[in-house]
N, CA, C and O of each residue as an XYZ file, in Angstrom:
480
protein
N      -2.199    -18.123      2.449
C      -1.963    -16.722      2.196
C      -0.668    -16.594      1.410
O       0.317    -17.270      1.710
N      -0.671    -15.743      0.423
C       0.540    -15.543     -0.365
C       1.411    -14.476      0.258
O       0.960    -13.662      1.064
N       2.660    -14.502     -0.135
C       3.633    -13.569      0.423
C       4.138    -12.645     -0.664
O       4.437    -13.088     -1.774
N       4.232    -11.377     -0.354
C       4.839    -10.407     -1.237
C       6.101     -9.930     -0.555
O       6.054     -9.457      0.580
N       7.232    -10.049     -1.235
C       8.501     -9.671     -0.623
C       9.346     -8.959     -1.663
O       9.388     -9.369     -2.823
N      10.010     -7.908     -1.254
C      10.886     -7.198     -2.173
C      12.135     -8.025     -2.451
O      12.484     -8.917     -1.678
N      12.795     -7.726     -3.546
C      14.041     -8.411     -3.895
C      15.092     -8.183     -2.807
O      15.824     -9.104     -2.445
N      15.165     -6.959     -2.289
C      16.149     -6.639     -1.253
C      15.884     -7.467      0.005
O      16.820     -7.990      0.610
N      14.626     -7.586      0.398
C      14.278     -8.362      1.591
C      14.602     -9.842      1.376
O      15.121    -10.499      2.279
N      14.299    -10.365      0.193
C      14.579    -11.761     -0.091
C      16.077    -12.041     -0.040
O      16.513    -13.030      0.548
N      16.862    -11.159     -0.664
C      18.319    -11.358     -0.665
C      18.879    -11.285      0.750
O      19.785    -12.039      1.103
N      18.338    -10.377      1.558
C      18.776    -10.283      2.945
C      18.500    -11.567      3.697
O      19.337    -12.021      4.478
N      17.332    -12.161      3.472
C      16.980    -13.415      4.134
C      17.865    -14.552      3.641
O      18.312    -15.392      4.421
N      18.103    -14.564      2.362
C      18.920    -15.611      1.765
C      20.353    -15.548      2.281
O      20.948    -16.580      2.590
N      20.903    -14.352      2.373
C      22.283    -14.195      2.803
C      22.467    -14.364      4.304
O      23.563    -14.688      4.760
N      21.414    -14.151      5.072
C      21.572    -14.215      6.522
C      21.688    -15.648      7.029
O      22.299    -15.889      8.070
N      21.112    -16.591      6.310
C      21.193    -17.991      6.728
C      20.327    -18.306      7.931
O      20.448    -19.390      8.502
N      19.461    -17.396      8.329
C      18.564    -17.632      9.453
C      17.180    -17.168      9.083
O      16.999    -16.410      8.130
N      16.199    -17.626      9.841
C      14.846    -17.121      9.671
C      14.816    -15.768     10.347
O      15.177    -15.645     11.518
N      14.390    -14.757      9.621
C      14.437    -13.412     10.166
C      13.152    -12.666      9.886
O      12.403    -13.003      8.969
N      12.912    -11.658     10.682
C      11.942    -10.636     10.330
C      12.710     -9.672      9.459
O      13.762     -9.180      9.867
N      12.226     -9.397      8.302
C      12.943     -8.511      7.408
C      12.308     -7.139      7.490
O      11.133     -6.963      7.167
N      13.078     -6.193      7.914
C      12.612     -4.833      8.029
C      13.500     -4.019      7.120
O      14.632     -3.691      7.478
N      13.001     -3.695      5.958
C      13.856     -3.017      5.013
C      13.799     -1.525      5.235
O      12.805     -1.003      5.741
N      14.847     -0.847      4.864
C      14.889      0.590      5.058
C      15.566      1.297      3.917
O      16.735      1.667      4.024
N      14.864      1.492      2.835
C      15.424      2.206      1.691
C      14.494      3.353      1.350
O      13.505      3.175      0.639
N      14.810      4.497      1.846
C      14.039      5.679      1.494
C      12.628      5.660      2.014
O      11.745      6.260      1.402
N      12.383      4.994      3.118
C      11.052      4.972      3.670
C      10.739      3.603      4.178
O      11.638      2.874      4.598
N       9.499      3.239      4.151
C       9.091      1.960      4.703
C       8.907      0.922      3.633
O       8.776      1.233      2.449
N       8.900     -0.285      4.056
C       8.619     -1.399      3.184
C       7.841     -2.402      3.989
O       7.927     -2.417      5.217
N       7.089     -3.236      3.324
C       6.332     -4.217      4.081
C       6.054     -5.428      3.220
O       6.205     -5.398      1.998
N       5.650     -6.482      3.874
C       5.177     -7.662      3.189
C       4.221     -8.370      4.117
O       4.220     -8.145      5.328
N       3.409     -9.228      3.533
C       2.361     -9.856      4.326
C       2.864    -11.101      5.030
O       3.897    -11.664      4.667
N       2.112    -11.527      6.052
C       2.462    -12.739      6.784
C       2.180    -13.937      5.890
O       1.146    -13.993      5.225
N       3.081    -14.873      5.877
C       2.920    -16.073      5.070
C       4.217    -16.827      5.057
O       5.147    -16.466      5.778
N       4.310    -17.886      4.241
C       5.550    -18.643      4.220
C       6.687    -17.797      3.675
O       6.532    -17.093      2.678
N       7.819    -17.875      4.335
C       8.994    -17.104      3.945
C       9.987    -17.977      3.219
O       9.613    -19.011      2.664
N      11.258    -17.577      3.211
C      12.290    -18.367      2.552
C      12.322    -19.797      3.083
O      12.221    -20.016      4.290
N      12.458    -20.734      2.217
C      12.502    -22.163      2.552
C      11.201    -22.630      3.207
O      11.196    -23.628      3.928
N      10.082    -21.906      2.960
C       8.783    -22.329      3.458
C       8.561    -22.072      4.934
O       7.531    -22.483      5.468
N       9.489    -21.403      5.622
C       9.332    -21.139      7.047
C       8.510    -19.873      7.249
O       8.619    -18.940      6.454
N       7.682    -19.819      8.305
C       6.834    -18.643      8.499
C       7.658    -17.413      8.863
O       8.627    -17.494      9.618
N       7.256    -16.284      8.315
C       7.908    -15.008      8.582
C       6.814    -14.016      8.951
O       5.810    -13.915      8.245
N       6.993    -13.282     10.045
C       6.036    -12.254     10.412
C       6.291    -11.014      9.585
O       7.442    -10.675      9.307
N       5.229    -10.334      9.191
C       5.373     -9.122      8.401
C       5.772     -7.945      9.271
O       5.251     -7.779     10.374
N       6.685     -7.135      8.787
C       7.112     -5.922      9.485
C       7.265     -4.811      8.472
O       7.471     -5.051      7.282
N       7.162     -3.603      8.961
C       7.468     -2.451      8.127
C       8.255     -1.480      8.978
O       8.198     -1.522     10.207
N       8.980     -0.615      8.322
C       9.762      0.352      9.066
C       9.805      1.669      8.339
O       9.444      1.775      7.167
N      10.249      2.657      9.055
C      10.553      3.957      8.477
C      11.844      4.425      9.143
O      11.887      4.617     10.359
N      12.886      4.605      8.352
C      14.151      5.121      8.856
C      14.244      6.562      8.363
O      14.388      6.816      7.167
N      14.160      7.500      9.305
C      14.176      8.912      8.941
C      15.494      9.274      8.261
O      16.564      8.832      8.680
N      15.404     10.086      7.205
C      16.574     10.546      6.447
C      17.449      9.373      6.008
O      18.677      9.447      6.049
N      16.800      8.303      5.592
C      17.536      7.093      5.224
C      18.324      7.285      3.933
O      17.878      7.963      3.007
N      19.502      6.674      3.894
C      20.339      6.696      2.704
C      21.013      5.338      2.534
O      22.228      5.241      2.359
N      20.186      4.291      2.592
C      20.679      2.947      2.315
C      20.765      2.018      3.511
O      21.184      0.870      3.360
N      20.385      2.474      4.691
C      20.455      1.606      5.870
C      19.354      0.548      5.835
O      18.268      0.775      5.301
N      19.659     -0.613      6.418
C      18.714     -1.729      6.463
C      18.748     -2.351      7.847
O      19.819     -2.558      8.418
N      17.579     -2.647      8.382
C      17.469     -3.302      9.684
C      16.872     -4.688      9.491
O      15.826     -4.838      8.860
N      17.541     -5.705     10.039
C      17.025     -7.070     10.013
C      16.975     -7.563     11.455
O      17.999     -7.628     12.134
N      15.771     -7.909     11.916
C      15.570     -8.384     13.276
C      15.257     -9.878     13.215
O      14.293    -10.285     12.566
N      16.060    -10.690     13.883
C      15.802    -12.135     13.906
C      14.477    -12.395     14.607
O      14.186    -11.784     15.635
N      13.693    -13.275     14.068
C      12.374    -13.583     14.626
C      12.472    -13.989     16.095
O      11.618    -13.614     16.897
N      13.485    -14.739     16.447
C      13.651    -15.190     17.831
C      13.956    -14.034     18.776
O      13.767    -14.162     19.986
N      14.424    -12.909     18.245
C      14.731    -11.756     19.089
C      13.488    -11.185     19.770
O      13.607    -10.541     20.812
N      12.317    -11.401     19.214
C      11.090    -10.875     19.811
C      10.795    -11.516     21.158
O      10.008    -10.976     21.937
N      11.408    -12.654     21.446
C      11.245    -13.335     22.738
C      12.465    -13.149     23.633
O      12.584    -13.823     24.657
N      13.367    -12.250     23.267
C      14.621    -12.087     23.990
C      14.405    -11.604     25.422
O      13.485    -10.839     25.712
N      15.279    -12.072     26.303
C      15.282    -11.637     27.699
C      16.378    -10.609     27.953
O      16.593    -10.192     29.091
N      17.071    -10.202     26.891
C      18.103     -9.164     26.974
C      17.901     -8.186     25.818
O      17.340     -8.546     24.784
N      18.361     -6.949     26.000
C      18.303     -5.954     24.933
C      19.113     -6.457     23.738
O      20.095     -7.179     23.909
N      18.703     -6.074     22.539
C      19.396     -6.482     21.314
C      19.890     -5.248     20.571
O      19.160     -4.267     20.433
N      21.126     -5.298     20.096
C      21.703     -4.207     19.323
C      21.956     -4.695     17.904
O      22.528     -5.765     17.695
N      21.523     -3.898     16.931
C      21.606     -4.256     15.517
C      22.497     -3.265     14.773
O      22.480     -2.067     15.058
N      23.270     -3.770     13.823
C      24.004     -2.935     12.882
C      23.086     -2.706     11.691
O      22.518     -3.659     11.158
N      22.933     -1.449     11.265
C      21.988     -1.162     10.177
C      22.683     -0.575      8.942
O      22.057      0.163      8.181
N      23.958     -0.889      8.735
C      24.695     -0.275      7.633
C      23.998     -0.458      6.296
O      23.819      0.516      5.565
N      23.601     -1.672      5.956
C      22.975     -1.903      4.657
C      23.880     -1.445      3.535
O      25.064     -1.780      3.516
N      23.334     -0.678      2.592
C      24.095     -0.177      1.448
C      24.744      1.179      1.714
O      25.396      1.737      0.831
N      24.571      1.710      2.914
C      25.169      3.003      3.261
C      26.688      2.868      3.372
O      27.210      1.759      3.489
N      27.387      3.988      3.338
C      28.852      3.977      3.424
C      29.352      3.957      4.862
O      30.562      3.959      5.089
N      28.460      3.939      5.826
C      28.814      3.926      7.244
C      27.754      3.138      8.011
O      26.669      2.864      7.499
N      28.087      2.788      9.228
C      27.174      1.988     10.051
C      26.582      2.833     11.172
O      27.171      3.826     11.598
N      25.419      2.425     11.635
C      24.818      2.905     12.878
C      24.389      1.656     13.626
O      24.146      0.612     13.021
N      24.298      1.767     14.934
C      23.702      0.688     15.701
C      22.356      1.165     16.234
O      22.143      2.356     16.460
N      21.468      0.220     16.426
C      20.139      0.490     16.977
C      19.896     -0.539     18.061
O      19.966     -1.741     17.804
N      19.612     -0.085     19.261
C      19.322     -0.993     20.361
C      17.833     -0.998     20.627
O      17.214      0.052     20.799
N      17.258     -2.208     20.659
C      15.865     -2.411     21.050
C      15.865     -3.099     22.402
O      16.497     -4.141     22.577
N      15.161     -2.520     23.350
C      15.103     -3.084     24.693
C      14.176     -4.297     24.720
O      13.410     -4.530     23.785
N      14.259     -5.052     25.791
C      13.366     -6.200     25.975
C      11.914     -5.736     25.884
O      11.089     -6.389     25.246
N      11.608     -4.610     26.521
C      10.235     -4.082     26.483
C       9.819     -3.726     25.058
O       8.693     -4.019     24.656
N      10.711     -3.098     24.287
C      10.392     -2.743     22.902
C      10.192     -3.981     22.038
O       9.288     -4.006     21.202
N      11.014     -5.001     22.222
C      10.855     -6.252     21.472
C       9.514     -6.895     21.791
O       8.851     -7.430     20.903
N       9.114     -6.844     23.061
C       7.805     -7.359     23.458
C       6.666     -6.578     22.819
O       5.656     -7.156     22.418
N       6.832     -5.264     22.727
C       5.823     -4.433     22.070
C       5.701     -4.803     20.601
O       4.592     -4.903     20.077
N       6.839     -5.008     19.926
C       6.816     -5.415     18.523
C       6.084     -6.738     18.359
O       5.285     -6.905     17.437
N       6.357     -7.672     19.250
C       5.696     -8.975     19.189
C       4.186     -8.833     19.341
O       3.416     -9.590     18.751
N       3.772     -7.844     20.148
C       2.348     -7.595     20.374
C       1.719     -6.746     19.267
O       0.523     -6.459     19.311
N       2.517     -6.345     18.277
C       1.983     -5.560     17.166
C       1.959     -4.065     17.422
O       1.289     -3.329     16.696
N       2.670     -3.601     18.430
C       2.721     -2.180     18.764
C       3.964     -1.563     18.124
O       5.059     -2.116     18.228
N       3.793     -0.429     17.468
C       4.916      0.251     16.816
C       5.908      0.756     17.855
O       5.527      1.184     18.945
N       7.184      0.697     17.499
C       8.273      1.144     18.370
C       9.138      2.126     17.586
O       9.460      1.885     16.422
N       9.516      3.239     18.229
C      10.463      4.182     17.633
C      11.685      4.259     18.521
O      11.573      4.437     19.734
N      12.858      4.124     17.913
C      14.125      4.210     18.641
C      15.101      5.003     17.774
O      14.917      5.120     16.563
N      16.139      5.546     18.410
C      17.139      6.340     17.703
C      18.446      5.570     17.626
O      18.876      4.952     18.600
N      19.073      5.614     16.457
C      20.347      4.927     16.244
C      21.474      5.664     16.946
O      21.290      6.764     17.468
N      22.638      5.042     16.949
C      23.852      5.705     17.403
C      24.181      6.844     16.437
O      23.703      6.866     15.302
N      24.994      7.779     16.895
C      25.430      8.890     16.048
C      26.735      8.496     15.368
O      27.712      8.140     16.025
N      26.732      8.566     14.046
C      27.908      8.288     13.230
C      27.977      9.372     12.170
O      26.945      9.773     11.630
N      29.158      9.847     11.865
C      29.329     10.908     10.866
C      28.392     12.083     11.138
O      27.771     12.627     10.225
N      28.306     12.459     12.404
C      27.555     13.623     12.869
C      26.042     13.535     12.689
O      25.368     14.565     12.674
N      25.498     12.332     12.553
C      24.046     12.225     12.482
C      23.579     10.881     13.026
O      24.354      9.934     13.160
N      22.288     10.831     13.336
C      21.624      9.597     13.761
C      20.312      9.509     12.983
O      19.971     10.412     12.219
N      19.583      8.417     13.186
C      18.303      8.215     12.505
C      17.267      7.768     13.510
O      17.558      6.947     14.380
N      16.070      8.293     13.404
C      14.932      7.767     14.148
C      14.382      6.607     13.325
O      14.156      6.750     12.123
N      14.169      5.471     13.962
C      13.677      4.280     13.262
C      12.371      3.852     13.919
O      12.329      3.604     15.124
N      11.310      3.767     13.129
C      10.027      3.278     13.620
C       9.783      1.919     12.989
O       9.827      1.769     11.768
N       9.525      0.931     13.840
C       9.310     -0.453     13.390
C       7.934     -0.908     13.852
O       7.527     -0.634     14.982
N       7.226     -1.598     12.979
C       5.936     -2.190     13.306
C       5.940     -3.629     12.793
O       6.281     -3.871     11.635
N       5.566     -4.579     13.638
C       5.464     -5.979     13.224
C       4.031     -6.462     13.463
O       3.377     -6.054     14.423
N       3.565     -7.325     12.587
C       2.224     -7.906     12.749
C       2.326     -9.396     12.878
O       1.309    -10.074     13.023
């Protein structure tokens, strides 16, 4: 199976130095298919929607889907400020099972974002 990946997602994977699920967030959702990822390692496809997005990006490490503790992510991306997003163990398990999850970021500069993530 071939892989389709955006330039932003590829650069994020390249710069992170780890195998990751790339969930991009630039003005809506982005997605790519399951197949070999950077350096030939398998990457699961994910898509997201960050409400009222203005440059934020979420990257979830593939190993996080098996986490036994809640995970908190910084989603600053190209935005001028950061938000954090916490995914609970239950939500990470739902993502692993292919069930969409919606969570709300921290409030920064008087606003927050609803983030919906789906992984296949």
